[in-house]
N, C-alpha and C positions, 0 to 999 in steps of 0.2 A: 438426475436431478438438472441437469441441461441450463438453458437460458433463461426457463420461466422461473417468473419471482414468487407465484403460489400466493399471492396477495390479493385481496377482493379487489373487487372494481374500482376505479378513483383513488387507489391508494398507490404510492411513488415511493422507489426508492430511492431517498436522496440523504444520506447521512451525512453530518459532519465529519472532520476528523476525528474530535473527542468520543464521538459515538463508534466509530470504527475501531478503535482501539480499546476503548472500557468496553462496550457492550458485545462486539464480536472478538476481535481476539485475544482480549483478556480470559475471556470466558472458554474459548478454544484452546488456550495454553493449560489452563488451568481443569480441561476436561467436564468442564460444566455445559450444562443443554443451553441453546439459545435460541429464543423464539422470536421471529420465526426461524427457521433452521433453513434457511434459504443460501447460503454462499458454499460453492464447493469448492472441494481440493484436487488441485489442478498438479501438473508436471510442467513447468514452465518451457523447459527445453523441448518439451513436444510439440510445440507450437510457435508459431508465427503470430505477432499481435491481430493481425487480420483473419487468422482462424480461431480467433476466441469465440465469434457466435456459435452460440448451441451448446457450448460446453462451459463457459465461465456463465455467471448471473449477471443477466444485461440490463442495466436501467439507462434508457435513453442511448446516450452514444457514448457509454464508459460500459468497462466491464470490472467484475470484483472476485478474485479467490484466493483460496488459503492455498498455499506450498511451502515448504522448508527452505531455507534458507540454504544456498549451495555457492560456492565462489564461483562458479561457470555460471555465467547468465548468457549463454549463445541459445541458438535454435538451427534448424535445416539451414536458414538464409541469412541470419545474423547474427546479432548482438546486442544486449542491454548493458549501456555507459553510463557511469555517474554525470551527473550534471550539477552546479550550483552547489550551495550548503543545506546541509540537513538543518530539519527546523523541527523544533519541539512541540509535541504534542501537549498540552496541558488540561487538568480535570481539579476540579476542588482547590485551586491555589495551587497545585505541585506537578511538577512533569512527570509524565505516564509512559512518553514514549515517543519516537524519532519519527518521522516522514523524511522519507530520502527521494530524490526523483531522480529519473533514468529516462535515456532517450535511447530508441532502438534504431541502429545503424544496419543496413544492407552490405554484405559481406565480409571478407576477413578484420579482425580487429585493425591491423595495422593500415588497411585502405577501406576504410568500410563507407559509403554514402548514407549522410543522416538522413530521415526520413522524418515526419511531422507525429509519430506514434511516441508517445509519455506513456511513463509508468509510476507512478506513485506506489512506494514498497513502503509500507507500516511495521513498525518495530517495539516491542514492549521493551522498555527499560529495565535492567535484572532488577531484580527484589520484587518486582511488581507482579507477578505470578500469583495470584490468593485465591484459594479456591473459597466462594462466598464473600461476605462482604468484609469480614475481616474486622468489624468494631469493637470485639471486644478482645482482651489477651488470651483468654481462654480457648478461643477460637482460633486464635491466630497460632498458639502454641500446638494447637491440635492438627491444624494445616500443616506447618512446620515437620512435625512428625510424621504425617500422611504423606507428604513429598518426599522424606526421607526414605521411609520405608520402600517406595515406588522407583527410588534412586532418580530422582528429579533434581538437576542441578539446573542452576542459572541460565547456565549455557544452552542447556539440555532443553529448555524450557521458552528459551527466546530463539531456539532454532525454527519457530514457526513464524511467517510476517504474511500482512495481507495487503493483497496488491489490488489496483486500480488502474486499469490502462485505458486511456482513449486517445484517438487521435486530432492533436491540435489542429483547428482551422481558423484561420483570420478573419476576427470578427464574429465567429459562432461559437468559440469553446470557452465553456466558465470554466477560469482558472480557479481552485481553490486555495488560490494563497490569501489568505485572509476570510475564509471561511468563505466562502459563496461569491465574493466579489468580481462581476465581470469586468475583465479587460478589454480597452478597445483593442481595435488592429493597432495602430501605434505604440501602446503600452506593450504588448506582446515584442514587436519588433526591440525596443528597448531593452528589453530583458533579455531576449534572445542573444544579444550582442555579447554580455557576459558571458554566454557559454562558448565563442568561436574564437581560437587561438590565434586565428590569422587577422584578427580583426585588430587594427591599432589607429590609434588617434593620431592626426598628423599633428607634427611641435610648431609651437607656438613662437 
């Protein structure tokens, strides 16, 4: 599939957190078709973030792909490490997913050099994998039986994650905290202070 979006001219891929979880990740986990089917599946440990062009779905300065969740988030040149607190993704008044933020560092985990590469990793909450709409009890019961026959446990279902990768550049990167609100350069500096252990405030 590569990096092409296969969308008509004039259309751009700019989904919200809710759309990524509900329309794409949930359908991927539930083995349902997704239209348009444009997000590829990758092995993230095979690529450094700057190598995703032409492999993941590119939309502007962001790259999207599905992958299986693994404990090791390393690549040939570095590793991803979590920063900040997990964010809840809501839909219809309830929580349907989690968004984790990770930062890519070059080198070994004990002495890595931080980069500007950021990954948003979307997870489906346990029990939210539903084949179809699940609007009535009959279909829900049928779906549960179908999943048991296929041996799909919650843990198994949630082994799929959807990733959005981008390189943050001061003053030009759109932050997806708060659904697409753009942060100023100063805002990004203040947010980054929370992620650096070596930063300490002077005693008053």
